[in-house]
A tleap script that builds the chain and sets N, CA, C and O, in Angstrom:
source leaprc.protein.ff14SB
mol = sequence {
  NMET ASP VAL PHE GLN GLY LEU ILE PHE PHE
  THR LEU PHE LEU LEU ALA GLY LEU LEU TRP
  SER PHE VAL PHE PHE SER LYS LYS GLU ILE
  ASP TRP VAL GLU ARG VAL ALA ILE SER PHE
  GLY LEU SER ILE GLY MET VAL THR LEU GLY
  ILE PHE TRP LEU MET TRP LEU PHE HIE VAL
  ARG LEU ASN PRO LEU SER ALA CYS LEU VAL
  ALA GLY GLY LEU VAL VAL ILE ALA GLY ALA
  PHE LEU VAL VAL ARG SER PRO ASP LEU ARG
  LYS ASP TRP VAL ASP ARG LEU LYS ASP SER
  PHE GLY SER SER ALA ASN ARG HIE SER ARG
  CGLN
}
set mol.1.N position { 141.232 119.026 124.442 }
set mol.1.CA position { 141.078 118.510 125.797 }
set mol.1.C position { 139.381 118.842 126.830 }
set mol.1.O position { 138.956 119.844 127.406 }
set mol.2.N position { 139.037 117.959 126.712 }
set mol.2.CA position { 137.456 118.120 127.821 }
set mol.2.C position { 137.896 118.644 128.929 }
set mol.2.O position { 139.050 118.759 129.341 }
set mol.3.N position { 136.455 119.095 129.584 }
set mol.3.CA position { 136.830 119.523 131.308 }
set mol.3.C position { 137.019 119.046 131.753 }
set mol.3.O position { 137.341 119.803 132.669 }
set mol.4.N position { 137.365 117.194 132.470 }
set mol.4.CA position { 137.770 116.661 133.023 }
set mol.4.C position { 138.850 116.580 133.046 }
set mol.4.O position { 139.534 116.616 134.069 }
set mol.5.N position { 139.377 116.412 131.557 }
set mol.5.CA position { 140.812 115.947 132.081 }
set mol.5.C position { 141.589 117.921 132.184 }
set mol.5.O position { 142.466 117.880 133.047 }
set mol.6.N position { 141.523 118.814 131.828 }
set mol.6.CA position { 141.664 119.376 132.121 }
set mol.6.C position { 141.780 120.171 133.621 }
set mol.6.O position { 142.530 121.087 133.961 }
set mol.7.N position { 140.375 119.196 134.632 }
set mol.7.CA position { 140.741 119.469 135.802 }
set mol.7.C position { 141.509 119.180 136.365 }
set mol.7.O position { 142.215 119.901 137.068 }
set mol.8.N position { 141.636 117.133 136.085 }
set mol.8.CA position { 142.538 116.328 136.683 }
set mol.8.C position { 144.290 116.856 136.353 }
set mol.8.O position { 145.250 116.412 136.983 }
set mol.9.N position { 144.366 117.707 135.423 }
set mol.9.CA position { 145.742 118.211 134.986 }
set mol.9.C position { 146.112 119.399 135.851 }
set mol.9.O position { 147.165 119.422 136.487 }
set mol.10.N position { 145.154 120.466 135.865 }
set mol.10.CA position { 145.037 121.329 136.780 }
set mol.10.C position { 145.129 121.181 138.153 }
set mol.10.O position { 145.729 122.058 138.774 }
set mol.11.N position { 144.506 119.959 138.929 }
set mol.11.CA position { 145.145 119.662 140.061 }
set mol.11.C position { 146.449 118.696 140.391 }
set mol.11.O position { 147.221 118.726 141.349 }
set mol.12.N position { 146.409 117.965 139.419 }
set mol.12.CA position { 147.841 117.081 139.508 }
set mol.12.C position { 149.380 118.810 139.288 }
set mol.12.O position { 150.565 118.902 139.610 }
set mol.13.N position { 148.585 119.584 138.740 }
set mol.13.CA position { 149.767 120.464 138.371 }
set mol.13.C position { 149.705 121.270 139.763 }
set mol.13.O position { 150.789 121.596 140.245 }
set mol.14.N position { 148.855 121.521 140.257 }
set mol.14.CA position { 148.876 122.300 141.782 }
set mol.14.C position { 149.436 121.501 143.368 }
set mol.14.O position { 149.835 122.062 144.388 }
set mol.15.N position { 149.257 119.833 143.050 }
set mol.15.CA position { 149.259 119.556 143.607 }
set mol.15.C position { 150.845 119.133 144.017 }
set mol.15.O position { 151.151 118.605 145.086 }
set mol.16.N position { 151.943 119.540 142.746 }
set mol.16.CA position { 153.005 119.107 142.946 }
set mol.16.C position { 153.469 120.309 143.683 }
set mol.16.O position { 154.307 120.176 144.574 }
set mol.17.N position { 153.129 121.129 143.467 }
set mol.17.CA position { 153.734 122.579 144.019 }
set mol.17.C position { 153.730 122.545 145.339 }
set mol.17.O position { 154.638 122.836 146.117 }
set mol.18.N position { 152.528 122.128 145.573 }
set mol.18.CA position { 151.989 121.937 147.349 }
set mol.18.C position { 152.792 121.043 148.151 }
set mol.18.O position { 153.077 121.440 149.281 }
set mol.19.N position { 153.460 119.233 147.558 }
set mol.19.CA position { 153.959 118.855 148.219 }
set mol.19.C position { 155.569 119.168 148.009 }
set mol.19.O position { 156.456 118.730 148.742 }
set mol.20.N position { 155.761 120.014 146.860 }
set mol.20.CA position { 157.297 120.836 147.188 }
set mol.20.C position { 157.109 122.011 147.714 }
set mol.20.O position { 157.978 122.772 147.288 }
set mol.21.N position { 156.239 122.642 148.593 }
set mol.21.CA position { 156.482 123.369 149.550 }
set mol.21.C position { 156.188 122.707 151.271 }
set mol.21.O position { 156.513 123.047 152.408 }
set mol.22.N position { 155.558 121.827 150.776 }
set mol.22.CA position { 156.002 120.908 151.924 }
set mol.22.C position { 157.180 120.261 152.744 }
set mol.22.O position { 157.452 120.105 153.934 }
set mol.23.N position { 157.816 119.925 151.375 }
set mol.23.CA position { 159.368 119.297 151.022 }
set mol.23.C position { 160.318 120.787 151.885 }
set mol.23.O position { 160.771 120.808 153.029 }
set mol.24.N position { 160.353 121.761 150.940 }
set mol.24.CA position { 160.952 122.790 151.370 }
set mol.24.C position { 160.759 123.616 152.968 }
set mol.24.O position { 161.685 124.018 153.674 }
set mol.25.N position { 159.333 123.712 153.250 }
set mol.25.CA position { 158.985 124.562 154.479 }
set mol.25.C position { 158.517 123.457 155.471 }
set mol.25.O position { 158.229 122.354 155.008 }
set mol.26.N position { 158.431 123.669 156.698 }
set mol.26.CA position { 157.732 122.770 157.580 }
set mol.26.C position { 156.152 123.527 157.585 }
set mol.26.O position { 155.837 124.612 157.098 }
set mol.27.N position { 155.257 122.472 158.363 }
set mol.27.CA position { 154.190 123.225 158.558 }
set mol.27.C position { 153.775 124.344 159.475 }
set mol.27.O position { 152.698 124.939 159.527 }
set mol.28.N position { 155.020 124.518 160.285 }
set mol.28.CA position { 154.865 125.887 160.824 }
set mol.28.C position { 155.566 127.189 160.642 }
set mol.28.O position { 155.221 128.313 161.007 }
set mol.29.N position { 156.727 126.754 159.936 }
set mol.29.CA position { 157.147 127.882 159.001 }
set mol.29.C position { 156.552 129.253 158.172 }
set mol.29.O position { 156.961 130.389 157.934 }
set mol.30.N position { 155.180 128.338 157.842 }
set mol.30.CA position { 154.394 129.205 157.147 }
set mol.30.C position { 152.766 129.131 157.169 }
set mol.30.O position { 152.167 128.147 157.604 }
set mol.31.N position { 152.164 130.215 156.681 }
set mol.31.CA position { 151.556 129.790 156.444 }
set mol.31.C position { 150.659 129.268 155.314 }
set mol.31.O position { 151.170 128.527 154.474 }
set mol.32.N position { 149.179 129.643 155.214 }
set mol.32.CA position { 148.313 128.568 154.529 }
set mol.32.C position { 148.421 129.660 153.095 }
set mol.32.O position { 148.602 129.104 152.012 }
set mol.33.N position { 148.356 130.519 153.112 }
set mol.33.CA position { 148.453 131.943 152.154 }
set mol.33.C position { 149.665 131.939 151.411 }
set mol.33.O position { 149.814 131.950 150.189 }
set mol.34.N position { 150.884 131.916 152.727 }
set mol.34.CA position { 152.174 132.102 151.612 }
set mol.34.C position { 152.167 130.069 151.058 }
set mol.34.O position { 152.318 129.465 149.996 }
set mol.35.N position { 152.009 129.841 151.909 }
set mol.35.CA position { 152.022 128.050 150.955 }
set mol.35.C position { 151.223 127.786 149.733 }
set mol.35.O position { 151.334 126.762 149.059 }
set mol.36.N position { 150.283 128.921 149.446 }
set mol.36.CA position { 149.416 128.530 148.447 }
set mol.36.C position { 150.652 129.008 147.176 }
set mol.36.O position { 151.610 128.475 146.616 }
set mol.37.N position { 150.017 130.193 147.156 }
set mol.37.CA position { 151.485 131.671 146.702 }
set mol.37.C position { 152.243 130.870 146.003 }
set mol.37.O position { 152.114 130.705 144.790 }
set mol.38.N position { 153.508 130.037 147.071 }
set mol.38.CA position { 154.415 129.016 146.763 }
set mol.38.C position { 154.238 128.096 146.038 }
set mol.38.O position { 155.125 128.023 145.189 }
set mol.39.N position { 153.553 127.400 145.972 }
set mol.39.CA position { 153.185 126.332 145.635 }
set mol.39.C position { 152.806 126.854 144.328 }
set mol.39.O position { 153.525 126.451 143.414 }
set mol.40.N position { 151.716 127.771 143.949 }
set mol.40.CA position { 151.712 128.268 142.573 }
set mol.40.C position { 152.919 128.652 141.752 }
set mol.40.O position { 152.860 128.461 140.537 }
set mol.41.N position { 154.030 129.184 142.295 }
set mol.41.CA position { 154.969 129.244 141.843 }
set mol.41.C position { 156.001 128.140 141.601 }
set mol.41.O position { 156.773 128.086 140.644 }
set mol.42.N position { 155.890 127.198 142.693 }
set mol.42.CA position { 156.683 126.049 142.714 }
set mol.42.C position { 155.905 124.975 140.870 }
set mol.42.O position { 156.203 124.614 139.732 }
set mol.43.N position { 154.877 124.989 141.853 }
set mol.43.CA position { 154.447 124.476 140.230 }
set mol.43.C position { 154.673 124.698 138.258 }
set mol.43.O position { 154.818 124.099 137.193 }
set mol.44.N position { 154.568 125.879 138.832 }
set mol.44.CA position { 154.725 126.579 137.253 }
set mol.44.C position { 156.133 126.567 136.929 }
set mol.44.O position { 156.519 126.341 135.782 }
set mol.45.N position { 157.070 126.848 138.083 }
set mol.45.CA position { 158.712 126.774 137.346 }
set mol.45.C position { 158.545 125.018 137.177 }
set mol.45.O position { 158.464 124.451 136.088 }
set mol.46.N position { 158.521 124.452 138.290 }
set mol.46.CA position { 159.295 122.968 137.922 }
set mol.46.C position { 158.309 121.916 137.124 }
set mol.46.O position { 158.803 120.840 136.786 }
set mol.47.N position { 157.084 122.163 136.848 }
set mol.47.CA position { 156.125 121.144 135.795 }
set mol.47.C position { 157.120 121.973 134.535 }
set mol.47.O position { 157.613 121.075 133.853 }
set mol.48.N position { 157.442 122.962 134.158 }
set mol.48.CA position { 157.659 123.523 133.078 }
set mol.48.C position { 159.196 123.266 133.055 }
set mol.48.O position { 159.664 122.509 132.204 }
set mol.49.N position { 159.769 123.713 133.721 }
set mol.49.CA position { 161.644 122.709 133.566 }
set mol.49.C position { 161.420 121.714 133.160 }
set mol.49.O position { 161.947 121.372 132.102 }
set mol.50.N position { 160.618 120.930 133.794 }
set mol.50.CA position { 160.864 119.487 134.184 }
set mol.50.C position { 160.691 119.155 132.512 }
set mol.50.O position { 161.615 118.601 131.915 }
set mol.51.N position { 159.105 119.639 131.631 }
set mol.51.CA position { 158.524 119.424 129.994 }
set mol.51.C position { 159.907 119.862 129.444 }
set mol.51.O position { 160.398 119.054 128.656 }
set mol.52.N position { 160.524 120.807 129.660 }
set mol.52.CA position { 161.418 121.707 128.425 }
set mol.52.C position { 162.931 120.595 129.043 }
set mol.52.O position { 163.817 120.359 128.222 }
set mol.53.N position { 163.036 120.086 130.314 }
set mol.53.CA position { 164.286 119.193 129.901 }
set mol.53.C position { 163.964 117.718 129.513 }
set mol.53.O position { 164.893 116.947 129.274 }
set mol.54.N position { 162.752 117.337 129.449 }
set mol.54.CA position { 162.606 116.386 128.670 }
set mol.54.C position { 162.583 116.472 127.521 }
set mol.54.O position { 163.147 115.541 126.946 }
set mol.55.N position { 161.956 117.571 126.618 }
set mol.55.CA position { 162.127 117.402 125.524 }
set mol.55.C position { 163.140 118.008 124.997 }
set mol.55.O position { 162.993 118.149 123.783 }
set mol.56.N position { 164.291 118.505 125.484 }
set mol.56.CA position { 165.540 118.871 125.023 }
set mol.56.C position { 166.445 117.466 125.121 }
set mol.56.O position { 166.988 117.059 124.094 }
set mol.57.N position { 166.577 116.813 126.244 }
set mol.57.CA position { 167.107 115.581 126.623 }
set mol.57.C position { 166.668 114.301 125.539 }
set mol.57.O position { 167.284 113.828 124.583 }
set mol.58.N position { 165.469 113.998 126.065 }
set mol.58.CA position { 164.574 112.922 125.388 }
set mol.58.C position { 163.572 112.976 124.206 }
set mol.58.O position { 162.868 112.000 123.946 }
set mol.59.N position { 163.505 114.325 123.369 }
set mol.59.CA position { 163.134 115.050 122.497 }
set mol.59.C position { 161.426 114.422 122.450 }
set mol.59.O position { 160.933 114.068 121.379 }
set mol.60.N position { 160.776 114.366 123.554 }
set mol.60.CA position { 159.427 114.019 124.101 }
set mol.60.C position { 158.805 115.421 123.468 }
set mol.60.O position { 159.106 116.577 123.769 }
set mol.61.N position { 157.870 114.962 122.523 }
set mol.61.CA position { 156.664 116.114 122.458 }
set mol.61.C position { 156.367 116.691 123.341 }
set mol.61.O position { 156.768 116.360 124.457 }
set mol.62.N position { 155.396 117.976 123.108 }
set mol.62.CA position { 155.021 118.582 124.581 }
set mol.62.C position { 153.140 118.084 123.705 }
set mol.62.O position { 152.526 118.295 122.659 }
set mol.63.N position { 152.939 117.233 125.232 }
set mol.63.CA position { 151.535 117.058 125.215 }
set mol.63.C position { 150.698 117.249 126.153 }
set mol.63.O position { 151.254 118.020 126.935 }
set mol.64.N position { 149.557 116.962 126.577 }
set mol.64.CA position { 149.096 116.666 127.347 }
set mol.64.C position { 149.523 115.540 128.322 }
set mol.64.O position { 149.549 115.781 129.529 }
set mol.65.N position { 149.911 114.126 127.767 }
set mol.65.CA position { 150.140 113.409 128.338 }
set mol.65.C position { 151.630 113.590 129.311 }
set mol.65.O position { 151.975 113.256 130.444 }
set mol.66.N position { 152.097 114.134 128.443 }
set mol.66.CA position { 153.874 114.502 129.110 }
set mol.66.C position { 153.673 115.408 129.795 }
set mol.66.O position { 154.489 115.269 130.705 }
set mol.67.N position { 153.016 116.425 130.008 }
set mol.67.CA position { 152.799 117.328 131.273 }
set mol.67.C position { 152.143 116.841 132.198 }
set mol.67.O position { 152.545 117.135 133.324 }
set mol.68.N position { 151.038 116.025 132.107 }
set mol.68.CA position { 150.669 115.375 133.296 }
set mol.68.C position { 151.939 114.090 133.798 }
set mol.68.O position { 152.063 113.821 134.993 }
set mol.69.N position { 152.659 113.507 132.912 }
set mol.69.CA position { 153.522 112.389 133.592 }
set mol.69.C position { 154.625 113.587 133.864 }
set mol.69.O position { 155.777 113.165 133.761 }
set mol.70.N position { 154.563 114.443 134.062 }
set mol.70.CA position { 155.908 115.011 134.627 }
set mol.70.C position { 155.371 115.723 135.738 }
set mol.70.O position { 156.163 116.104 136.600 }
set mol.71.N position { 153.974 116.001 135.878 }
set mol.71.CA position { 153.463 116.675 136.999 }
set mol.71.C position { 153.370 115.475 138.126 }
set mol.71.O position { 153.697 115.572 139.309 }
set mol.72.N position { 152.809 114.257 137.413 }
set mol.72.CA position { 152.341 113.083 138.077 }
set mol.72.C position { 153.941 112.813 138.808 }
set mol.72.O position { 154.054 112.730 140.031 }
set mol.73.N position { 154.609 112.745 138.280 }
set mol.73.CA position { 156.307 112.758 138.574 }
set mol.73.C position { 156.838 113.150 139.614 }
set mol.73.O position { 157.298 112.418 140.491 }
set mol.74.N position { 156.817 114.616 139.610 }
set mol.74.CA position { 156.911 115.828 140.610 }
set mol.74.C position { 156.382 115.064 142.352 }
set mol.74.O position { 156.969 115.016 143.433 }
set mol.75.N position { 155.242 114.649 141.963 }
set mol.75.CA position { 154.069 114.585 142.606 }
set mol.75.C position { 154.221 113.350 143.593 }
set mol.75.O position { 153.904 113.343 144.783 }
set mol.76.N position { 154.877 112.105 142.716 }
set mol.76.CA position { 154.981 111.015 143.340 }
set mol.76.C position { 156.849 111.674 144.148 }
set mol.76.O position { 156.887 111.456 145.359 }
set mol.77.N position { 157.750 112.142 143.759 }
set mol.77.CA position { 159.009 112.014 144.293 }
set mol.77.C position { 159.014 112.566 145.033 }
set mol.77.O position { 159.936 112.257 145.787 }
set mol.78.N position { 157.970 114.026 145.657 }
set mol.78.CA position { 157.517 114.945 146.768 }
set mol.78.C position { 157.247 113.833 147.702 }
set mol.78.O position { 158.076 113.517 148.555 }
set mol.79.N position { 155.863 113.095 147.539 }
set mol.79.CA position { 155.518 112.227 148.648 }
set mol.79.C position { 156.093 111.484 148.993 }
set mol.79.O position { 155.814 110.985 150.083 }
set mol.80.N position { 157.559 110.871 147.997 }
set mol.80.CA position { 158.173 110.101 148.565 }
set mol.80.C position { 158.982 110.145 148.937 }
set mol.80.O position { 159.582 109.086 149.126 }
set mol.81.N position { 159.601 111.426 149.320 }
set mol.81.CA position { 160.458 112.454 150.031 }
set mol.81.C position { 160.029 112.878 151.676 }
set mol.81.O position { 160.671 112.721 152.714 }
set mol.82.N position { 158.545 113.531 151.416 }
set mol.82.CA position { 157.716 113.717 152.618 }
set mol.82.C position { 157.304 112.122 153.371 }
set mol.82.O position { 157.146 112.125 154.591 }
set mol.83.N position { 157.173 111.044 152.748 }
set mol.83.CA position { 157.066 110.044 153.711 }
set mol.83.C position { 157.999 109.193 154.315 }
set mol.83.O position { 157.648 108.377 155.167 }
set mol.84.N position { 159.398 109.342 153.867 }
set mol.84.CA position { 160.456 108.673 154.179 }
set mol.84.C position { 161.097 109.927 155.319 }
set mol.84.O position { 161.384 109.573 156.462 }
set mol.85.N position { 161.263 111.228 154.934 }
set mol.85.CA position { 161.540 112.120 156.163 }
set mol.85.C position { 161.012 112.177 157.532 }
set mol.85.O position { 161.466 112.131 158.676 }
set mol.86.N position { 159.841 112.297 156.942 }
set mol.86.CA position { 158.805 112.144 158.543 }
set mol.86.C position { 158.281 110.759 158.907 }
set mol.86.O position { 157.481 110.173 158.178 }
set mol.87.N position { 158.850 110.128 160.310 }
set mol.87.CA position { 158.213 108.775 160.337 }
set mol.87.C position { 156.964 109.132 161.227 }
set mol.87.O position { 156.124 108.492 160.594 }
set mol.88.N position { 156.479 109.534 161.941 }
set mol.88.CA position { 154.373 110.031 162.225 }
set mol.88.C position { 154.163 109.709 160.654 }
set mol.88.O position { 154.194 108.502 160.411 }
set mol.89.N position { 154.007 110.344 159.820 }
set mol.89.CA position { 153.814 110.690 158.225 }
set mol.89.C position { 153.822 109.097 157.666 }
set mol.89.O position { 152.784 108.633 157.193 }
set mol.90.N position { 155.219 108.179 157.758 }
set mol.90.CA position { 154.932 107.107 157.400 }
set mol.90.C position { 154.312 105.864 158.042 }
set mol.90.O position { 153.867 104.903 157.414 }
set mol.91.N position { 154.340 106.010 159.452 }
set mol.91.CA position { 153.735 105.160 160.020 }
set mol.91.C position { 152.364 105.570 159.708 }
set mol.91.O position { 151.872 104.518 159.299 }
set mol.92.N position { 151.462 106.455 159.655 }
set mol.92.CA position { 150.211 106.836 159.424 }
set mol.92.C position { 149.711 106.364 157.806 }
set mol.92.O position { 148.659 105.788 157.530 }
set mol.93.N position { 150.398 106.635 157.198 }
set mol.93.CA position { 150.701 106.100 155.733 }
set mol.93.C position { 150.531 104.356 155.596 }
set mol.93.O position { 149.659 103.767 154.956 }
set mol.94.N position { 151.624 103.759 156.391 }
set mol.94.CA position { 151.778 102.690 156.208 }
set mol.94.C position { 150.651 101.789 156.959 }
set mol.94.O position { 150.274 100.722 156.477 }
set mol.95.N position { 150.178 102.278 158.106 }
set mol.95.CA position { 148.641 102.025 159.211 }
set mol.95.C position { 147.948 102.497 158.246 }
set mol.95.O position { 147.340 101.433 158.364 }
set mol.96.N position { 147.373 103.086 157.317 }
set mol.96.CA position { 146.093 103.248 156.542 }
set mol.96.C position { 146.356 102.277 155.124 }
set mol.96.O position { 145.440 102.063 154.331 }
set mol.97.N position { 147.458 101.845 154.978 }
set mol.97.CA position { 147.291 100.940 153.826 }
set mol.97.C position { 147.327 99.265 154.236 }
set mol.97.O position { 147.070 98.212 153.653 }
set mol.98.N position { 147.768 99.646 155.493 }
set mol.98.CA position { 147.436 97.718 155.837 }
set mol.98.C position { 145.709 97.623 156.589 }
set mol.98.O position { 145.121 96.628 157.013 }
set mol.99.N position { 145.292 98.944 156.536 }
set mol.99.CA position { 143.603 98.743 156.979 }
set mol.99.C position { 143.078 98.823 155.709 }
set mol.99.O position { 141.970 98.306 155.560 }
set mol.100.N position { 143.494 99.240 154.946 }
set mol.100.CA position { 142.902 99.051 153.760 }
set mol.100.C position { 142.817 97.780 153.121 }
set mol.100.O position { 141.792 97.125 152.932 }
set mol.101.N position { 144.228 97.432 152.740 }
set mol.101.CA position { 144.557 96.012 152.143 }
set mol.101.C position { 143.725 95.169 153.085 }
set mol.101.O position { 142.924 94.483 152.450 }
set mol.102.N position { 143.653 94.993 154.424 }
set mol.102.CA position { 143.455 93.537 155.051 }
set mol.102.C position { 141.802 94.218 155.740 }
set mol.102.O position { 141.156 93.606 156.591 }
set mol.103.N position { 141.467 95.261 155.279 }
set mol.103.CA position { 139.486 95.118 155.118 }
set mol.103.C position { 139.492 94.314 153.922 }
set mol.103.O position { 138.934 93.220 154.010 }
set mol.104.N position { 140.210 94.762 152.400 }
set mol.104.CA position { 139.276 93.797 151.899 }
set mol.104.C position { 140.209 92.376 151.511 }
set mol.104.O position { 139.848 91.665 150.574 }
set mol.105.N position { 141.180 92.111 152.156 }
set mol.105.CA position { 141.653 90.934 152.165 }
set mol.105.C position { 139.967 90.134 152.975 }
set mol.105.O position { 139.149 89.460 152.349 }
set mol.106.N position { 139.910 90.416 154.105 }
set mol.106.CA position { 138.938 90.215 155.151 }
set mol.106.C position { 137.545 89.814 154.180 }
set mol.106.O position { 136.822 88.826 154.302 }
set mol.107.N position { 137.476 90.563 153.516 }
set mol.107.CA position { 135.971 90.446 152.870 }
set mol.107.C position { 136.028 89.633 151.698 }
set mol.107.O position { 134.990 89.348 151.100 }
set mol.108.N position { 137.425 89.136 151.219 }
set mol.108.CA position { 137.472 88.362 149.819 }
set mol.108.C position { 137.277 86.648 150.760 }
set mol.108.O position { 136.606 85.667 150.440 }
set mol.109.N position { 138.101 86.861 151.870 }
set mol.109.CA position { 138.185 86.040 152.538 }
set mol.109.C position { 136.800 85.090 153.498 }
set mol.109.O position { 136.737 83.986 154.039 }
set mol.110.N position { 135.995 86.076 153.334 }
set mol.110.CA position { 134.535 85.366 154.063 }
set mol.110.C position { 133.755 85.234 153.104 }
set mol.110.O position { 132.648 84.848 153.481 }
set mol.111.N position { 133.878 85.454 151.524 }
set mol.111.CA position { 133.014 85.036 150.780 }
set mol.111.C position { 133.179 83.744 150.022 }
set mol.111.O position { 132.284 83.348 149.275 }
savepdb mol mol.pdb
quit
């Protein structure tokens, strides 16, 4: 595994715990130092248990791809839960998607 792949996995690994810390605790409940510490613990626990669960249930081999897929799946699940749970975040997210796709559609229609 080269350095770039390691950085991607490390970022994805920590992002899973960070998003799940927002699922379990609101923004105002804990400060950033506590959130970072909790995200490390959640990342280690959830990604490791997810990998072991896949190995036991589906006989998936342990490799960087399966670890990234587990971490990515946890990120997607937590992100979807946060978007559905908070209407302000959902509105911001939908508006940003409309702006990005609308601006790209406008560029293509002008050409």
